[in-house]
C-alpha positions as CSV (number, residue, x, y, z in Angstrom):
1,X,0.1,0.1,0.0
2,X,1.2,3.1,-1.1
3,X,0.7,6.3,0.7
4,X,-1.0,10.0,-1.0
5,X,-0.3,13.0,1.7
6,X,-0.3,16.1,1.5
7,X,-1.2,20.0,3.1
8,X,-5.0,20.5,3.4
9,X,-5.7,23.9,3.6
10,X,-7.8,25.6,0.6
11,X,-6.0,27.9,-1.3
12,X,-6.4,28.8,-4.8
13,X,-4.1,30.6,-7.4
14,X,-5.0,33.8,-8.5
15,X,-3.9,35.7,-10.7
16,X,-3.9,38.1,-14.5
17,X,-7.2,36.5,-16.3
18,X,-6.2,35.3,-19.8
19,X,-9.5,33.4,-20.1
20,X,-13.0,33.3,-18.5
21,X,-14.7,30.0,-15.8
22,X,-17.6,29.9,-14.5
23,X,-17.9,29.5,-11.0
24,X,-18.9,25.7,-11.3
25,X,-15.6,24.6,-13.4
26,X,-12.7,23.9,-11.5
27,X,-9.5,24.7,-13.8
28,X,-6.7,22.7,-13.9
29,X,-3.0,23.6,-15.7
30,X,-0.8,20.8,-15.4
31,X,3.0,21.5,-15.4
32,X,4.7,17.7,-17.4
33,X,7.6,17.7,-16.1
34,X,8.4,14.1,-16.7
35,X,7.5,14.4,-20.5
36,X,4.4,12.0,-20.1
37,X,3.0,10.2,-23.0
38,X,0.7,12.5,-24.5
39,X,-2.1,10.1,-25.1
40,X,-1.3,9.0,-21.5
41,X,-1.6,12.5,-19.6
42,X,-5.2,13.3,-21.7
43,X,-6.9,10.0,-20.4
44,X,-5.4,10.1,-17.0
45,X,-6.9,13.8,-17.1
46,X,-10.6,12.5,-18.3
47,X,-10.1,9.9,-15.5
48,X,-10.2,12.3,-12.7
49,X,-12.6,14.6,-14.7
50,X,-15.1,11.2,-14.2
51,X,-14.4,11.5,-10.4
52,X,-14.6,15.2,-10.1
53,X,-18.1,15.0,-12.0
54,X,-19.3,12.3,-9.4
55,X,-18.8,15.5,-6.9
56,X,-20.7,17.8,-8.8
57,X,-17.8,19.4,-9.5
58,X,-16.8,20.1,-13.4
59,X,-13.1,20.3,-14.7
60,X,-11.3,22.3,-17.4
61,X,-7.8,20.8,-17.9
62,X,-5.1,23.8,-19.4
63,X,-1.7,21.6,-20.4
64,X,1.4,23.8,-20.0
65,X,4.9,23.6,-21.1
66,X,7.1,24.1,-18.4
67,X,9.2,26.5,-20.3
68,X,7.1,28.6,-22.3
69,X,4.0,31.1,-21.8
70,X,0.4,31.2,-22.4
71,X,-2.8,32.4,-20.6
72,X,-4.8,30.6,-18.4
73,X,-7.9,32.1,-16.2
74,X,-7.5,34.4,-13.1
75,X,-7.9,31.0,-10.8
76,X,-6.6,28.4,-11.0
77,X,-4.6,25.0,-9.5
78,X,-2.0,23.6,-10.7
79,X,-0.3,20.6,-10.4
80,X,3.3,19.3,-11.3
81,X,4.2,16.2,-12.9
82,X,7.6,15.5,-12.2
83,X,10.1,12.3,-13.5
84,X,10.7,11.8,-9.6
85,X,10.8,13.6,-6.5
86,X,13.5,16.2,-6.2
87,X,15.8,16.1,-3.4
88,X,14.7,19.2,-1.5
89,X,11.3,17.7,-1.0
90,X,11.3,15.5,2.2
91,X,8.6,12.7,1.4
92,X,8.2,8.6,2.3
93,X,9.5,6.4,-0.4
94,X,6.2,5.3,-0.6
95,X,4.4,8.5,-2.0
96,X,3.0,8.7,-5.0
97,X,2.0,12.8,-4.8
98,X,2.5,15.9,-2.3
99,X,1.0,19.0,-2.1
100,X,2.4,22.0,-0.8
101,X,1.1,25.1,0.3
102,X,2.5,28.2,1.4
103,X,2.2,31.7,2.6
104,X,-1.5,33.5,0.8
105,X,1.7,36.2,-0.4
106,X,3.4,33.6,-2.2
107,X,1.3,32.6,-4.4
108,X,3.1,28.8,-4.6
109,X,0.7,26.1,-3.5
110,X,1.0,22.8,-5.6
111,X,0.4,19.2,-6.3
112,X,3.1,17.5,-7.4
113,X,3.0,14.0,-8.6
114,X,5.7,11.8,-8.9
115,X,5.6,9.9,-12.4
116,X,8.1,6.9,-11.8
117,X,5.8,6.1,-8.5
118,X,3.0,6.2,-10.0
119,X,4.1,3.7,-13.0
120,X,5.6,1.1,-10.9
121,X,2.1,1.4,-8.8
122,X,0.2,1.1,-11.4
123,X,2.2,-1.9,-12.6
124,X,2.5,-3.5,-8.8
125,X,-1.5,-3.6,-8.9
126,X,-2.2,-4.8,-12.2
127,X,-3.8,-1.3,-13.1
128,X,-3.7,1.1,-16.5
129,X,-1.4,3.8,-16.0
130,X,-3.8,6.7,-17.4
131,X,-6.3,5.3,-14.2
132,X,-3.5,5.5,-11.4
133,X,-2.2,8.8,-12.8
134,X,-5.6,10.4,-13.0
135,X,-6.6,9.3,-9.4
136,X,-3.7,10.4,-7.6
137,X,-4.2,14.0,-9.5
138,X,-8.1,14.1,-8.2
139,X,-6.5,13.0,-4.6
140,X,-3.6,15.8,-4.4
141,X,-6.1,18.5,-5.9
142,X,-8.5,17.4,-3.5
143,X,-5.3,18.7,-0.9
144,X,-5.2,21.9,-3.0
145,X,-8.9,22.7,-2.4
146,X,-9.1,22.1,1.5
147,X,-9.5,18.3,1.6
148,X,-7.9,15.8,4.1
149,X,-7.5,12.2,4.7
150,X,-10.7,10.2,5.1
151,X,-10.4,6.0,5.7
152,X,-12.7,5.2,2.4
153,X,-13.1,6.9,-1.0
154,X,-10.8,9.2,-3.4
155,X,-9.6,11.1,0.0
156,X,-8.3,8.0,1.5
157,X,-4.6,7.9,3.2
158,X,-3.4,5.1,0.9
159,X,-4.5,3.6,-2.4
160,X,-4.7,-0.2,-2.5
161,X,-4.7,-2.2,-5.7
162,X,-8.5,-2.7,-4.5
163,X,-8.9,0.9,-4.9
164,X,-8.1,0.8,-8.5
165,X,-9.7,-1.8,-9.0
166,X,-12.9,0.1,-8.2
167,X,-12.0,2.7,-9.9
168,X,-12.4,0.8,-13.1
169,X,-15.8,0.2,-12.3
170,X,-16.3,3.8,-11.3
171,X,-16.8,2.7,-7.2
172,X,-14.0,4.9,-6.4
173,X,-15.2,8.4,-5.6
174,X,-15.4,11.4,-3.3
175,X,-17.3,11.3,0.0
176,X,-20.3,13.3,0.3
177,X,-18.8,15.4,2.6
178,X,-16.3,16.4,0.8
179,X,-17.6,16.4,-2.8
180,X,-19.7,19.4,-0.7
181,X,-16.9,21.0,0.3
182,X,-15.3,21.0,-3.1
183,X,-18.2,22.8,-4.4
184,X,-18.5,25.0,-1.5
185,X,-14.2,26.2,-2.2
186,X,-14.9,26.8,-5.9
187,X,-18.2,29.0,-5.0
188,X,-16.0,30.6,-1.9
189,X,-13.2,31.4,-4.6
190,X,-15.3,33.6,-6.5
191,X,-14.9,36.2,-4.0
192,X,-10.7,36.3,-3.7
193,X,-9.7,38.7,-6.6
194,X,-5.7,39.9,-6.8
195,X,-4.0,41.4,-9.7
196,X,-1.1,42.2,-8.1
197,X,0.5,39.3,-9.7
198,X,0.4,38.2,-13.9
199,X,1.4,34.5,-14.9
200,X,1.5,33.9,-18.7
201,X,1.9,29.9,-19.7
202,X,2.3,27.8,-22.5
203,X,-0.3,25.2,-23.3
204,X,-3.2,23.9,-24.7
205,X,-6.9,23.4,-23.7
206,X,-7.4,19.5,-24.5
207,X,-10.8,18.3,-25.6
208,X,-11.3,15.2,-23.2
209,X,-15.1,14.4,-24.7
210,X,-15.9,10.8,-24.5
């Protein structure tokens, strides 16, 4: 069993608007430092989108090249896919991802996904890598939105082979209370505006239609 840990602090990254978004939509900006295969990361985003939909939350996904520039909405959460944990990270050898939040003036909250570990976990559990990656991203985004660990569901402290087999059948979801908190966090984020900091990111919006 491999643990998934992160700070349970709600935080929205607020920057200059490059696009508009509905209060009911959570925008996820993905920085892929691991050079994940295109089809795999798109398929993983579809899996994550499905599980958020079961919580009554729609998601928009923007995939950004780490070294180029593009436009994003004024509110988004960021996910960084790393080839492996960097040395400065103090994480257990078992974790698949980690969520870090900083002070309100630093704007550096982010979820980190460790691609090498996700692939190893998928192999160990005989599960498709896109399924494992999608649910790890959903879990860590849940932390960014303020959710903590629960005994079961997407926010379990440690995914197991059984969890991923349930996910493949659509039975691994956010707990009812977590779903409610997610919707509330999105609604509350609309009240926060700060244009003091600006960012231009490179990327493209994926068409995740089934």
